[in-house]
N, C-alpha and C positions, 0 to 999 in steps of 0.2 A: 573435120578437124579434131575435133575433139575424139571421134571414134578413132581414128588415128591413133591419137596418142594413147588411147587406152588400150586399144590392140597391142600398141609396141610395148607399154608396160606389163601387159599380161605374156605375151613372148617373154620380154625379157626374164620376168618371173619363173616361168615355165622352164625356161633355160638353165637359172639358178637352182630351182629344186632338181631337175633332172643331172646336173654335175654335183650337187650333194649325195643324191642317190647312189650315183658313181663312186664317188670316195668312199661312201660308208660300206658298199660292198666291196670295194677294194681291202678297205681297213679289216674288214671283217675275215675274209679271205686270207689275208696275212697273218691274223689272229690264229687262225682255225690252224695253218700251215705251222706256225709256231708251236701251237700245244701240239700238236703231231708229232713235229720233233722232240718235244721234250717227252712226249711219251715213249718214243722210240729210245731215247737215251737212256730212262730211267730202265726201261725194259731190258736193255743191254747189258745195263751196269746190275740188275736184277739177278739176271743169268751169269755172271760173274760171280756175286756176291751167295746164292743161295745153290743148292744141289737140285737134280732135277725132281727127286723127291718132296723138296720142301717146298719148290715152285708150284707143284702140284696141288699140295696143300693148301697154299696161300691161295691159290687161281680158285680152290673150291670153297673157302672163307667167303672169298670175293661175291660170290653168288649172293649171299645172304646179307652179308655185312660189309660193303665196300669201304665206308668210309673208317671201320676200324683197319682194314688192310692197306690202306692209305697213310694211314699215321705209323701204322709197323714199319711202310716201305721207306717212310720219312726218316724213320728212326737208324734203320738199316742202314741207307745211305749216306746218312751223317757220321756211323761210325765207319762204315769204309774208307770214306774220305777224310776221317781224322786218325786212320790208320792202327784203328782199334781192334780190329777183326782180324784175326789170323785162319787164312783158308776159307774155302765155302762154308756156308752153315748147314750142317744136316738136317733132317726133318726131326731128330730128336730135339738138336737144339731149338728149333723153330718151335718146337711144342712148348718147351722151357718157356720160350720169350713171349709167346702168346698168354701160355698161362698167368704172367707176370704181369702183362697189359692189359688183364681182362681186369676191370672193376670187381671188387670183391662185395659179391651178395652177402647181405643180412639174414641171418637167419631169426624170423620174427616168431614168438611162440605167444599164444594166447591161453592165460588161464582163466579159467573161471571160478568163481567163489559162491 
């Protein structure tokens, strides 16, 4: 009798665990799909904002500094959505934007006495 109740409790608990795992897998899949859709929209928007040369430059920089490129893309998207961009950004314009966005390096000199 006790063994039957214990087996029943174990079975119910296993069903609960399996249900939770399936729900978390489904939620994970939905999040991944939403992330992919967001990336696709972002890529499409970047194709309209940047010239092919500028996109190539940004993709080359992405290999070494992905966080920096993400920040630049976010800024460009905000500018485009606010209507402050006129036409596509050329490679030269992108160079200027990148130069402005880079943190200024300090020149450190050591003098000995």
